[in-house]
Structure formats: structure tokens, C-alpha cells
N, C-alpha and C positions, 0 to 999 in steps of 0.2 A: 472399372472394381472401385480402384483407388479413393477416387469421387463420391461414390456411393457410400462407400465407410467412411469418410470426411465426413460427407451430411449427416450420414446419423450417430457419429460421434457426438456432432457439435447441435443434434437434437437431445441426447441424451444428457450432455452437459449443459446446457440451456433451463431443460429439466431440473436440473440440480441446484442452477440460480432460482428459478421458482419455486425451488420449495425453502431455499434457503431465505429468500425475503420477506416470506409469507410466516414460516415455523422455525428458519436459525437452523446451523448446523447440525443440530442433536436429532432432528427430524429425519435426517437423509438416509433410508436404510434401501434395499434391492426394491422391495414391497413398494415402497414410495414413489421410487426412481420408477420401476416398471409404469404404474399406474400415471404416475404425471405426462411422463414419455410417450408411452403406446406402446413400448418397443419389452420386450419378453426378457426375463430375468436372465434367461440362458444368453441372448444376444452380451447383455448387460457385460455378464462376468468373460464371455468370449472375449466381448474388444476391448476391457478395462483389468479383467484378472479378479480383483475383487474391491469392494465396497471403499477399501482404503483408499488402492491406486485411483479409484474413481474422484476420490476426493483430491487428490493429491493431483489429479490433471486439475481438476477445476482450479484448484488453491493456483495452481502457476500459473494458471490464463488470465487468472482475474485479481492475485495479487501486484499492488500500484509495483514494490520496489522489487519486486520479481522482472514485471515489464519492462521496468525503465532500459531503456536503447541506449547503454554505456559505451556500445560502439558506435555509435550516431549521434554524440552529443553537439549542441550547438557551441561549441569552439574548440579549434585546433589544436588539442594536447600534445602536438608532437613539434609545437611550436612554445616558445617562452610567452607568459601570458599573465598580464598585469593585474592588480589586486583589482580593477573597477570590472576588469571582466571574470575574472572569481566572483565578485560580489555580485553582479550581475545574473551569473548564473545560479547562485546560491539563492538569491532572493527567488527566480522565478520557477527554481526546481520546488520549494518549498508551497510556492501560490499554484502550483500546477497538484502538488499532494493534497494541497487542503482540498482543495475543488473538485477532485477524483472522488475524496473521502465522502466529504459532503454530498455529493450528486448520485452515488453508488449505496443504497440499502444492504447490498451484498455485502459489499467492504466493508460494512459496520459492523454486520455480525459476526463475519472474521474478524474484527479485532474482541468484539465484545466475549468469542466463545473462546480467542486465545486465552482469559485472563481466567479461565478456570477449567481449561483442559490440556493434558499433554498426551491427544490423542497423536497417533505415529505419522500421520499426513502433515502435521504441526511441527513438528521436531525436524522435518524436511524444507519445512517454508520456512522456519527460522533461521538454518543454516545456511541456506542459499543465500537470505536476505542477509546476513552478515557479510556476508563475502561481497554483496554488492556495498552495502554501507562502507568496510574497510577501502573498496577501489575508490568511491567518491571523498571519502573522508581524508586518506592518503594525499591523492591529488590536489585536492584544498589545500593540504597541510603543505605537501611538497612546492606547491608554484608560490602560494600565499607568505610562504615563511612563517607560518605561525606553528607552534607546538600542536603533534598531534593529537596532544589529551584535550586542548582548547577548545578544536575543533568538534572530537568527540562529543564534550561536555555540552556546548552550544549545539550541537544535531540532537541530541538526547533530549535534552531540556523541551525545544521545537516539538520532534514527532510527537514524544510521550504526553505534553499537555496538548497539543493538538489532535491527536487521536480520542484522549479524554472527552476533550470540547464536542467535536464530534457526535460520539457516543452519547452525549450525555443530551445535545441538544433535541434527540428525538422524543425525549419526555421532558423536557426544561429549557424553558424559552429565555429563562434570564440567568446569566452568573456573576457576580460581583459586576452588579448593574448594566452588563454587556448583553443585548439582547444575539445571542447566539441563535437565534430562530431566522437571522432578517440579514438580509444582504449589507445591509450599515456596519450592524454588529460588527460581521466578519471582515469586513472592510476596514475596519478599525483594527482589529484583530491586525491584519496582514502589514498592514502598515508600521505597525508596532515591530514585528519581525523582520520588518526591512530596515527598521532601524538597530533591530539587532544585528543583523549584521554590519551597518554601519562600524559599530561597534568594534565588532571582531576584527573587521578587516584595517581599523587604524589602532587596533593592538593595545588597546584600551581593554581595562576589565572590571567586573562586578565588583 
């Protein structure tokens, strides 16, 4: 019985994803989800309670930072870490984030939606993202002995800028001479981000 419910929930969540990719989050409603999934509205309400709860579940399942496995890091945080380990971890983390965002139309739609909405599902998402960010930033600051604010500012600059460029690339191929619709352009950007972390972990400041 549990397996049947899990499969049904997945079909409904997959339907939400298809709607989001085609039309955006604003188009997600019980009628649209029922039509897309082939499930009844009664069943959707029974499994998820409300459209807001359904959206919350979808966001929880698809947001990059909420799904980042902090309990299974590629580094052993029970032991002292040197700066090279932390630098490589940080560089890889942001490369993974950028790749995920570039390859996921639904995730880009989410970031675009966040810019103009105060939907209750987003408020919960932001709070949980913040909790994850505090863990990662605190860990890097502690082990690298870099001021917390410096790590937070660098992380904010990178995530905000990369989110904007990934969204912009859907409709704009070039930004400041960089081809943001190409692998070549993004490799240049990611190489520069790697260099930013070189600066951060060398205790230099802009």
C-alpha cells in the first residue's frame, strides 16, 4: 500500500514539474495538476492537503540547497581540515550548483518566481535554505579561520550572480561579452569562481 501511495505521489509531483517547466509556478493549481497527472482532485487533496502543501513538497524535493546532503560531505568534518581541502570543497560545491541550475528549467523557474512572490511555500523554503547556508558557511569559516562575514559575502556574491546569469541565459545569449548560452562561456565563469576562492582562502581581500 505504501509503495502504491509513493508511486501516486511521484506521478503528481512529476506533473507539477511538467507544468512548472512549461508555464511556471503561477500556473500550478489543483485543476491543472489533476489534468496533467490524470489523478482526481480528491486524491490530490487527500495526499497533500492543499496546493500550498503540494508546492512545498515539490520545492523540498527539487531545490538544490535543500537536497544538498550535509550529512554526507565529501570531506571528513570530524577531523581538522586544511585550506586546500576546504577550497576544493567550495569550488566543487559551486560548480555543482551552477551545473544543476543550468540543466534544470524547473529550478530556474523557481528562482524567477522567488523574485516576485511571497508565497507561503517560498517562505518555508527560504528559511530551510538559510539553515543549510549557515551550516556550510560556519564550517568553512571555522576550519579555515576566515571571518564568518567574509565567507558569507563571497558566497552571497557568487550564488546571487550565478542565479541571475542562469536565468538570464534563457533569453539572452551574451552578457558583458561572455556567451552565457555556451559551455565555453560558463567554463570561463567557473574558472573565475575558482580563482575567487583562491583569493578567499589566501586571506586576501578585494
